[in-house]
BABA-299440 format. One record per residue: residue in one letter; x, y, z of N, C-alpha, C in turn. Coordinates in steps of 0.1 Angstrom, whole numbers, plus 5000, padded with zeros to 4 digits. Each point is the difference from the previous one (the first is absolute). Example, Ala and Ser with C-alpha at 12.3 -4.5 7.8 and 13.67 -1.06 7.14 Angstrom:
<rs>
a513249435078499150125000500950125000s499650114993500950115000499250115008
</rs>
This chain:
<rs>
m500849885000499250125000500950125000t499750094990500850135000499050114999v500150095010499350134999501050115000y499650124995500950114998499450125007i500950095004499650135006500950114995d499350114997500850124996500350095012p500950104999500350095011498850085004p499950035013498850085005500250154995t499450034989500250144994498650054996w498949935002498750044995499250075011p499850135000499350075011498549984999g499449995012498549995001499649995014h498950075003499449995014501050035011g500950104997501050045010501149905003r500249904991501049905001500749994986v501149915000500749974988499849854999w499849954987499649864998500949934990s500149875001500649914990498949924994h500349944988499149904994500649865001l499249915004500349865002499349924989i500749934992499449934988500649854999s499349934992500549864996500150004985d500949924995500149994985499549864996v499349935010499449874997498550005000s499450055012498649995001499550095011y498850045000499450085011499949915012g499849874998499949915012501350005008e501149994993501350015006500150135008l499650114994500150135006499250015012h498749954999499150015012500549925011a500649884997500549915011501250075007f500950064993501150075006499550125008a499150084995499550115007499349965013e499349894999499349965012501049965011e501149934996501049965009500750125006l500250104992500650135004499150085009g498749975000499050075008499550124993a500150014987499450114993498549984999p499250115003498649984999499549994986p498949934997499549994987499750134993r499650105008499750134994501350074994a501249945003501250064994500249954986f499249914995500149954986499350104991e500850044990499450094990500349954986r499049944993500149954986501049894998d501350035002501049904997501250005009h499850075012501150015009499450035014y500949995010499750045014500850135002d499350095007500750125004500649975014i501350025002500649965012500650135006p499750045012500650135005501549985003s500750124999501449995001500549935013h499350025011500449935012499949855000r499449944990499949864998500949944989y500750094994500949964988501049905005s500750025010501049915005499449875004d498850005005499349875004499749924987a499650064990499749934987501349944995v501150085000501349954995500549885009a499850015013500549905009499149874997a498850024996499149884997500349944987g500850064992500449944987499750084988a499450125001499750094988501450044994v500150004987501250044993499950154997e501050085003500050144998500350034985v499150084994500250044986499650144999s500350064988499650144998498550004996s499450125001498650024996499849974985r501050034992499949974986500049854998e500849935008500049854999498749945004v499350065010498749955004499050004988v500050114993499150014988500449904990r501349984997500549914990499649865004l500249965012499649865005498549974999l499250105004498649984998499549994986h500650084991499649994986500549864994g501249965004500649884995499249875004a499450015012499249895005498550014996g499750114993498650024996499150035012l500550055011499350035012499750155002r500450084991499850155002498550034997r499550075010498650054999500050155001r499750074989499950155000498850055007k500050125004498850075005499150024989r498749995002499050034990499950154998a499850054988499950144997498650045004g499950125006498850065004499349935011
</rs>
């Protein structure tokens, strides 16, 4: 099982966030996130939003550190990228 996480650089709700993804399946991603203790509400289309204070926990649990650009590339390559709907 391999999941990936980008650096916490995404601002929102008074915090900075990382994206946690899988390049295999959403099932793999959900299982990892559950073990990590990420709430289901943190899942957004194709990734989990992980607050910066949990970044090191995700890495210690086995998430591979990659760039934000690599997260998008991995999702596209796996066919798991889900874009926001327009309007």
